[in-house]
C-alpha positions in Angstrom: -41.2 50.6 -19.9 -38.8 48.7 -17.8 -38.8 45.1 -17.0 -40.2 44.1 -13.6 -37.7 42.7 -11.1 -37.7 39.0 -10.9 -38.8 37.7 -7.5 -35.7 37.1 -5.3 -35.9 33.4 -5.4 -36.1 33.0 -9.2 -33.8 30.9 -11.2 -32.3 34.0 -12.8 -31.2 35.6 -9.6 -29.9 32.2 -8.5 -27.8 31.8 -11.8 -26.3 35.3 -11.5 -25.3 34.7 -7.9 -23.8 31.5 -9.0 -22.1 33.1 -11.7 -20.5 35.8 -9.6 -19.2 33.1 -7.0 -17.6 31.2 -9.9 -15.9 34.4 -11.1 -14.7 35.2 -7.7 -13.4 31.5 -7.5 -11.6 31.8 -10.8 -10.0 35.1 -9.8 -8.6 33.5 -6.6 -7.2 30.4 -8.4 -5.6 32.7 -11.0 -3.8 34.6 -8.1 -2.8 31.4 -6.5 -1.5 29.9 -9.7 0.4 33.1 -10.4 2.0 33.0 -7.1 3.0 29.5 -7.4 4.6 30.1 -10.8 6.5 33.0 -9.3 7.8 30.8 -6.5 8.7 28.2 -8.8 10.8 30.7 -10.9 12.5 32.0 -7.8 13.2 28.3 -6.7 14.8 27.4 -10.1 17.0 30.6 -9.9 18.2 29.8 -6.4 18.9 26.2 -7.5 20.8 27.3 -10.4 23.0 29.5 -8.1 23.4 26.7 -5.7 24.7 24.3 -8.3 27.1 27.1 -9.6 28.4 27.5 -6.0 28.9 23.6 -5.7 30.8 23.5 -9.0 33.2 26.3 -7.8 33.6 24.6 -4.5 34.4 21.2 -6.3 36.9 23.0 -8.5 38.7 24.6 -5.6 38.9 21.6 -3.2 42.1 20.1 -2.2 43.2 17.1 -3.9 43.3 15.1 -0.6 44.1 11.8 -2.1 47.2 13.3 -3.7 48.1 15.2 -0.6 47.7 11.8 1.4 49.9 10.0 -0.8 52.5 12.6 -0.6 52.5 12.7 3.3 52.7 8.8 3.2 55.8 9.1 0.9 57.3 11.7 3.2 56.9 9.5 6.2 58.5 6.6 4.4 61.3 8.8 3.4 61.8 10.0 7.0 61.7 6.5 8.3 64.3 5.4 5.9 66.4 8.5 6.4 66.3 7.9 10.3 67.2 4.2 10.0 70.0 5.1 7.6 71.5 7.7 10.1 71.3 5.3 13.0 73.4 2.5 11.4 77.0 2.4 12.9 
């Protein structure tokens, strides 16, 4: 003998629907969290690549202060040379 079907408005049916709704909600949250973790991992990887590129650029940059000092000294030397050659 089988158990009779509970009436559609019984507490058991309502609890089963609630359970299904909660399971579906948890599945959606798990999917969203997995996506966020994946994006976070990708962002960390890209950030590491960017830091490496910045480090490479910093090591290759021109020493601008040294170059400007040399240009200034060259200007002074040329000025002195010009003044010396113009003396009678």
